Structure formats: C-alpha cells, structure tokens
N, C-alpha and C positions, 0 to 999 in steps of 0.2 A: 302557502309557500309554494312556488312552482317546483314540480318534481324534476330531479336531475338524475343522470346516471354517469357512472365512472366508466370511460372508455379508454382502452389501451391504444395508443397510436404507434405504429412501427415506423421507424425511420428506414428509407431505402426501400420502399415497398416493392417497386418494379423488380429489383435484383436483391432479394433477401441474402445477404452474404453469410449464410450459416457454414462454417468451416467444415469441409469434408476432406479427410485424407491428407491433411497438412498443407494448406494453402501458404504461398510464400509470405514470409513475415514483412509487414509493411505495405502489402498490396491489397489486403482484404479490408473492407470497411465493417467494423463491428456493428451488428444491428443492436439497437436499443429500444427499449420500451418505455416511454414517457406516459405520464397520465395527465389528463386535463378534463375538467368538468364542462359538459355541454349539454344543451336541452336535448331530450329524446326526440321531440318533434324536428328539431333542426337536423339531428343525425339522420333520421329517416329520410328527410326531404332531400339532403345533400349527398348521401353517400350511397352508391349502388350496393345491392345485396351481395354480389360477388365480393367486392372490396371489403365489406364489413365482415364477412365470414372468413376471408383470407387473413385480414388483420388480426382477428380474434385466434385463428388457428396458429399463426406465427408467434403471437405473444404467448399463448398456451405452451407451444413448443419450447420457447426460451425458458419458460417457468418450470419446464420439465412435467407438464400436465399431460398424461396419457390420452386424454380426450382429444388432443391436437390432430391425431391420425384420422379420426372419423370426420372431422371438420375438413380436412385437406382432401379427403376422399370425396366429400360432398362438392367442394370447389371443383375438383377434376371432372365430376359429372356435369357441372355447370359450364366449364370451359375445358374441353379436352386438349386444347391447343395453348394453354397457359404454361409457358416455360417455367415461370417462378413456382407453379405448383409442383411440377415434376422435381424441381430441385429440392423443395422443402419435403417432399415425400422421399426422396433419396436420403435426407438426413434422418428422417424418422426410421427408415428401414436400417441405416447404419446403426442407429441407436439400438435397435432390436437385434442387431448381430446378423441381419440378412444381407449380407454383402452383395449377393448376386442381384436382388431387386434394387439395391441402392445403386449399382453400376448402371442397371437398364435404365432407371429414372434420370440419373445424372446424364447419361448419353442423349436421351431424348431432350432434356432441357437444353444441351448444347446444340442439337440439330435444330430446334425450334428458334434458337437465339445465337447463331453462330458469331455474332460480333461481340457477345458477352464474354469479356476476358476471364471473369471468374469462373463462369460455367467451363470455359473452354480449358482453363488450366486444371481444374479439378477432374475433368473427364480424361484429360491427358494422363494424369496420375493413375486413374483407374486402368488405362490401356497398358501402362508400364507394369502395373500388378499383375495383369494377365498376360504379360509378355507379347502384347500386340504392338510390336514396335513401329511398324509401319504407320499404324493409326495414331500412335503417340507423337511420331515425328510429324505427321501431317497436322496435328493439332498444335504442337509447338512452333512449327513454321508458321502457322496462321496466326498465333499469338504474337510472334515476333514482328509480323507485318504491322500489327498495332502499337508496338512498344520497341522501337529501334535502339532505345537506351538500355535495354535489358540484357546484359552480357551474361547473366545468370541462365537465361533461357538458351542462349547460344552454347554454354558449357553442358546443359543437359542434352542439347542436340548432338554436341561432340560424342558424349557417352553413348547415346542412342545409335549413332551411325557406327560407333565402334563395336557395339553388340551385333551389328550387321556386317562387320568387317568391311564397310564401304569407306575405304581409305581417301578416296577422292573427295567425298562429301565431307569427311572429317577435316580435310585440308582447306577446303573452300569455306567451311564454317569458321575455322580458325582465322582465316583472311578477314572474315567479317567482324571477328572479335577484335583483330588488330585495327581495322578500320574505325571501330567504335570507341576503342580504349586507347588506341595508340600503341606502338611497339613496346615489348616488355621482355624481361628475361623468362618470365614464366611462360608467355606464349611461345617463344623460341624453343624452350625446352619441350613444351607439348608437341610442337611441330617435328622436332628432332625425334621424339618417342614415336611419332607415326612412320616416320622414314625407317625407323628400326624395324617396326612391325612389318613394313613392306619388304624388308631386306634391302633397303636402298641406302648402302653404306655411304656411298659418295655424298649424297645430301645430308646425311646425319652427321658425317664428318664436317662438311662445309659449315653447318650451323654451329657446331661446337668450337670450331676454329675461329669463327666470327665472334662468338661470345668471348673468347680468350683474347682476341685482338681488341675488341670493344672495352675490355676491362683489364687492362695491363697490369693493374696494381691489385688484381684480386687473384691470389695464388689458388683459391677454391676452384676456379674454372680451369687452371692449368692442370690441377689434379684430376678433375672430372674428365678432361680430354685425355690425360695419361691413362686413366682407368679403362676408358673406352678404347683406346689403342691397345691395352693389355688384353682385353676381351676379344680383340680382333688379330691377335697374334702379331702386333707390330711393336714388340717390345722394346726394341732399341730406341724407337721414337718416344715411347711412354717413358722410359727412363730419363731421356732429356727433359721432358716436360716436369717430371718430379724434382729433378735437380733445379730446374728454373724456379719452381714453387718455393723450394727451400732457400734458394738465394733471396727471394722476396721476404720470406719468414722463416727462419731457422727452426722455429719451435712449432711450425704448423702440424698439428696433429694428424691430419688426413694425409698430408704429403709423406711424413715419417712413416705411418703405417703402409701407405702404398709402396714406398721404396723398400720397405721390408718385405712386403708380398712380392715385389719384383726380384729381389734376391733370392728368396725362397722358390720362386717359380723357375729361376735360372739354375737352381741347384747349387748355389753358392752359400752354403750354410755358415761358413766362416763369416762373410760379410754381413749375413743376416743376423748372426748372434752379436757380431760387433756392434752393428746398429742398434739392436735391441739393448744391449748393455749401456751403450752411450745414452740412450734414451732414459733408461731406467735409473742409472746411477748418477747422472748429472744433476747438481744442485740447481742448475738453470732450467731444467725441464719443468713445465708446469704440471700440477698434479693431475689435471685432467688427461694429459697425454700419458703420463706415467700409468694411471689407472687402467686406461684402454689397453696400452701395450702389455701390462701385467695380466689383464684378463685374458688377452690373446695367448700369452705364454703358458697360462694355467689351462686353456683349452688345448693347446698343442701338446702340453705335458700328458694330459688325459688320453689324447688320441695315439700318441706316438710312444708314450712310455708306460701305459697303463696306470696313470695317476701316481707318479712318485712324489709322495708328499714331502719327503726329506728335501728334494730338489727345490720344490716350490717354497717351502719355509725358508730354506737357505737364501733364496732370491727375495723374499719379503724381508729377511733381517738386513740383507745387504742394502736394499732400498731405503729402509728406515734409518740406516746410518746417515744417509744424506738428506732424508726428509723425517726427522725423528719426531715432529709434533704435528701430524696431520691425521685428523679423526678418521677421515674416509679410508685411509691406507690401514689404519690400525684396526678399524671395524672390519674391513674386508679381510683381514688376516684372521680375525676371530671367526668370521662366517665360514671361511675356508676350513678352518680347523674343526668347526662344528659339523660341516658336510663330511669330513674325513673322519668323523667320530673319534676324535682325539680326547684325551682325558679332560675331564670337566675343569680341573684346576688350571690346566694350560689355557683353555678357552677363556675362564674367568680372568686370568692374568692379562690376556690381551685386551679385554674390555676395561679392566682397571687402568691399564696404561693410557687408554684413551682419556679416561676420567682424571688422570694425573695432570694432563695439561689442558683438557677441556672439560671442566666438571659439569658444565651445563649441557653436555651432549645427551639428549634425550634418548636416542636409540641405544647407546651403550649402557646407559644407566637402567633403563627399563629392562633390557636383556639380562644384565647382570643381576638385578633384583628378582626376576623370574627364576634364574639360575639358582640363586641362594634360597628362593622359596621351595624349589624342588629338592634341595638338599637339606631342608627343615633348619636352616640357620636363621632362626627368628631375629636374634639380635642384630645380625648384619642386615636383614631385610628391613628392619626399622631404622637403622642408620642411614642406609643407602636412601630410604624414602624421605627421611628427615632432611638430608642434604639436597635431595632433588627439589623438595618443596621450596627450598631457600632460592633456587634458581628459576624454577618453573612452578609458582604457586597455584596455576590454574590447572595443571595436570592432575586429573582425578584419580588416575592409576596409582599415583604414590600414597594418597590417602587410603585407598581402597587395600592395597597390600600391607600398609601399615596396620589397618584395623584387623586385618586377618592374622597378621604376626602377633599382635597383642592378644587375640582371642586364643591363640595357640599357647600363649603364656599365661593364660588365665587372669589377663589384666583387662577386665571387662570395661571398666571406667575409661581407661585410655582408648580403648577401641571405640567406645561411644563418642568420645571427644574427637578422635580422628575422623569419624563419619561426618560429625557436625561440621567440623572445619571444612572438609572437602565439599559438602553440599552447599555451603555458603559461597564457594568459589565458582561453582558451575552455574551457567545459564542453560537451563534445560530446553529453552526455545531454540537454542543454537546448537545443542549437543547432537552428535551423531549416534546411531544405534548402539554401538558398544559402550558408549559413555552413558546413555540412558539405562542401559542394563546394569552397568555398575552402580548407577546412582539408585536403581531399584533394589539392588542387594544391600547398599549401604542404609537405605531406609528400613529395610528388613532388620539389619543388625541393631539399629537404634530401636525398632519395635521389640525385639528379643531382649535387649538390655532394660528397656523401660518396664517391660512386663516383670521381669525379674525382680526389679526394684518397686513393683507394685504401683508403677505409674501407668495405670491401666489407660486413661484418656490419651496419654502421649503415645503409648504403644499402639493403640488401634488407630490413632491418627497417622502415624508413621506407617502402619501397614497399608492404610488406604493409599497414602501417597505412592507407596512402593508398586502397587497393582494398578494405579492410575498411570504411572510412567511405563510399566511392562506388565500388561494384563496377564502374561503366560508365565510369570515367575512362580513356578509351582512350589518352590521351597517355601516362599513367602506365603503363598495361598494356604499351604498346609499348616504353617505355624500360626497364621492369623485365625484359620478355622478351628485349630485345636485350642487356642487360648480362649477364644469366644465360648467354646464348648465348657472350658474350665470355669468361665464365669457364668455359664448357663444363660447366655443372652444371645440374641440374634441367631437363633439356631438355624433359621431357614437359609440366612446368608451364609452361615458356616457350611451348611450341607451342600449348598451350590459350589462354593469354593473347593470344598473337599473333593466333590465329585469331578471337577475339572482336573485335579491332580491325578485322579485314577484313570481318566481318559488318556492321559499322557504316560502314566507308568502304572498300569493295571496290576501288576504283581509286587510293588513296593509295599513292603509290610508295614512301614511307618505310616504310609498315607491310608493304607486300608484300615489300620487300627484307629486313625483319627476319624474316618468315615463311619466305622462301626460303633465308636462311642458317641458321635453325634446321634446316629440313629437311636441308640439306646436312650439318650436324653430326651428325643422326641417321642419316646414310648413306642418306637416301632420295633418291638423286641424280636420278631421272627426274622426281620431283615438284618437287625444287628448281629443276630446269631449266625446268619449265613455269612456275613462279612467278616465276623471275628474267626470263623472256621477258615476263611480264606487267608486272614492274616497269619493265623498259626501255620497254615500249610506253607506260606511263603517266608516264614521266620526261621532261620537256622537255630538261633539261640534265643527264644523268647524271654524278654526280661520281666522284672517284678511288676512293672505297670501294665504290660500286655496281659500277663497271666491274671492279675487281678481284674482287669476289665473283662476278660473272658468268663471269670467266675460270676462277676455282677450280672453280665448279660444272659448266661445260661440260668442263673436264679430266676430272673424275670421272665425268661422264656418258658419256664416251667420245669427245668431239669435240675433239681436241687443236688442230686448226687454228683452230676458233672461239675456243678458250681463249686461244691466242697472240694472236689479233686484239684481244680485249678487254683483255689485258694491256698491249698497246701503247697502246691508247687511255687505259688508266688512267695510263701514264706521261705522255702529253699533257696529261692532266687535272691533273698535279701529284702523282702518286703517287710512292712510294719507288722511285726508279730502280734502285738496286742491287738491291733484293730481286726487283723485277719482271723485270729483265734475266736474273737467275739463273733464274726460273721460265720465262722464254722459251727460254733456252739449254737448260736440263735437261729442260723440259716435264714438270716435277715440282713438287709444292707445297714439298717441303723438299730 
C-alpha cells in the first residue's frame, strides 16, 4: 500500500484572520483547519517549504499547540517581509500575555499589507489602547475608504475626533454618516451635542427646534426642547413647550416632571405641590408616572426635611387609596420602611398587603420569607414557600427555605422531600450561580439525611453531585469527608476534601476535628495529634465526640496518661460511659 500522510490545510492562508483585540463581528473570516489525505510525494512536489511550514504553524496555533511559535519564527527567518507571519506572531504574543510585542507585530503586518482590512482594523484598536489617537484615526480613515458602507467606522471616528476635541472633523464625519445612512433623529441629536460642546447655542437650538417641527405629534421632542431652554435660562419659553407637550399627552411623564421642576425653579412651591399631588392622587395617572414622582418626592424630603418618614408614609397611604392594588407601589413602601429601619412587623405587613392581591409576586414573597426566617417563624416560612411553589414551581429558593425550616423543626424527612422536589424542577445547565449554590446545599442536605438513614450509597452520591455543582461548598466537603471517615473508606479522598475546608477556614474547630480524625484513621498519629491540639485550642466548649477523639489520638501517639484525661472529660461531657470506662481501664481502643 502506498504510504500517505495527514496534512492540515488552512483556509484563507494569505490572510489568516486570527482574532486579536475584538475585531468587528461579521467582518472577520474564521480560520478553519480541514484535513485531507494526499501523497507525501505530491505534497513535496507541489507545496513550497515556506507554505508548508506556515500552514503547519497556523494549524498548530489554532489547536493550542505551543510549538507553533517556533515554527512561526522559522517562517519569519525565511521571509522577513511576510505580513501574515507578523500577524500570526502577534496572536501568539497576545496569548502569552506579551501585549507590547503583539502590538509591534500587528503594526508591522499592517505596514506590509496596508490594504488588508483585517490587519488595519486590528492595528487601529491597538492604537486606541495606547491612546495614539492620530494613528488610530489614520487607520480608520483608510479603512473607511475601502468600505463606504461601514457607518460603525464613522461612529468610531466621531469618538476619536471627540477625544481630540476636533469639532470640525466630528461634524464633517457626521455629515458622511448622514450621506451613507440618510437623515435620522439620532444623527441630528449627535450633531446638536457637538454644537453644545462648542458653545454654539444658536445651532443647537436650531436642530432641536427643527426636530420638534418635524415631529409635531411627539411630545418628547417638545419636552427635550423645553429642558434645553430651562438649562439656558429661557424659562418662559420652556414653560410654553411643557404646556404644549401636555396638551398632546396629559399624562406624559417627562412633561409633568419637567413642569414640576419648572415651578420649583421659579420658587412657586404652591403650584409645584399642587401639580405633584394632582399627579400622585389622580386615579387616571399611570403608575409609572406616579412612581417617578413619588421617588422624586422622597429624594426632596431627604434633602429638605432630613428624611421625615411620617410625611412620606402619609403620602404613600394617600396614593394607595387611589391605587390600592399595585404591587410596585406596595413593594416600594415596604422597601422605604426597611431603609428607614421601621419595625419588622410593619415592613412585613406591607409585603403581605402585596401578596393579598398579587399572590404570585416573587419579590414580595421571597423578601417576606427571608424576614420570617430571620424571625425564626418556621411554620410561616413553610406556609409562604408552599404557596409560592403553587405559583412559581420552578423557583428553587422556595424549596430551599422550606427544607431549612423543616430541619429547624426536626422534620428531616420533609426536608429531604422538599430538596428532592426542588432539584427535580431545576435545569442546572441553565441555572445561575446563586441557584447552583443552593442546589449544591440541597444535595448536601439529601446527603446528610440519607447518611442518617444509613442509605450510604445515596448519601455519597448526593455529596458528589453537590461538590460537582459547587466545588468550594466547604460544609458539604466537611460532612462528606467526615462520613467517609466514619465508614473508614476512601480516606485519601476524604483527607483531600477536609484539607480544602481548612484552607478556607483554618481555625474552624469542626473542620480541624474532621481532618485530625482522618489522619488518625490513616495511622498518621503524630500529625493527627498536632491537628487535634489545634482543634482543642479553637474549640470554646469541646463536645464529647471531640474529647473522645482526642483521647484515642493521644493513645496511639504514645501518651496514655493524656488519653485517659481526655476520655474522662468525654464522660463528663455526656459520652458513652461504658465504652469510655473500658478504654480508661484497659488503656486500649478495643
């Protein structure tokens, strides 16, 4: 059979588009390596050495092979003027974290092939990173000559000219955007903003006025023009535009807020308050406008009256008479009360009010559940979670708090079932980090319950799932390690997990005891003695288990007298008197 070799062929060889520094989406051509079988003789005959080496280097680079750099250096020696080699070297240096050499090579690639759009765009980005705005402008201007349809390049140029405060160039570039894409409100506002920066009030006003005329049925432009006039101390004109906007739309949030600001700026507090109250207390005002005005009233109360919560709560109550069944308003009241450190019962009542007419309100129910948890009202936590599951069965937090509440009530089987139900509802592939952490804790609870019920296989399987989801769950790591030690199995795995808990909490007596006991079972008695000493130093009230462990460890470390002392203390702490007295008498573990 004729000998063949497998050769990787790179697509787009002349311009290997290895992304550097965030090239524009849609403009880069992804490099791919395909494979085909050809004869060695044919390859040697038809492919120049440089091309073979470069193809090999590029494919290795794509595969993450570190030997690619050496091949690229060899290619560079063969052809010092090959732009594609400089480009690929830039990519290698970037991977190595050597940004300065990456920039040097990228710039050289662009110099050698100034018409290569990909090189040009990437080197322009390096210029921006280095704040070399003149060079970046030159590169993007050159790029635009190749692609007149790329308005995104023009937007970048506007920002670059803005960095140099070159307003003339900014305006001429915006003119080019308008020629390419046609007139638009966005372009007009950009142009107006430049005039503002220049201090050209006349032209800024002209553009805003033109937008208002071009969109006579859009009150937002009238409000925008009125606000501009307010900023430039032309308040009477501003007032007319606000009133005109409200004639078009009586409930326009921006116009109402702007008119309110106008009255306040004029010192007319009576009209300002009247307008505010009309907005807040009218059943016709949409809730978005009410909430915006109410938040402004709260800010003003804090600034002008030192945060008079009595006045604000009276305002809330009066608004809620006209809008009695709005969850946003009710929840805002509860949050305000919490910020003002009002009694917990009052805060809870506000959230309960929300749930009375909107029982599926997730924010109110979860906050109320957490409040009840802090108050240790376990039955109410369970009830809130149970009702929440009826409306939002996929919300893992309900199952989590329910399980924890059951544990506090010594209802371990119900806690186990709550965890099982919740974990059946969640798709861990779509879960966010807090959900994954909760799921890990819930698997840990299943592990604890299963071990207590002597279902060891299920327990250890649950623990494995818990640490797979969240490898740094130190409570699960400790329990898993300890229960493995109780079964005197997988002690190396147990020791590794236990040591990880001590790296996080090196003075935690529970974790220290677990590690000391695992070392004891591994017959590493001197190490176990050192760690049990640390455990005792960090334990305020050593329990019977720790004291018995200390005695066992000291016995095997050769200090029988100390062992007896700890066993006696274990008896006083409530340990198994018969077993401990036998150890004391025989000075043996068995």
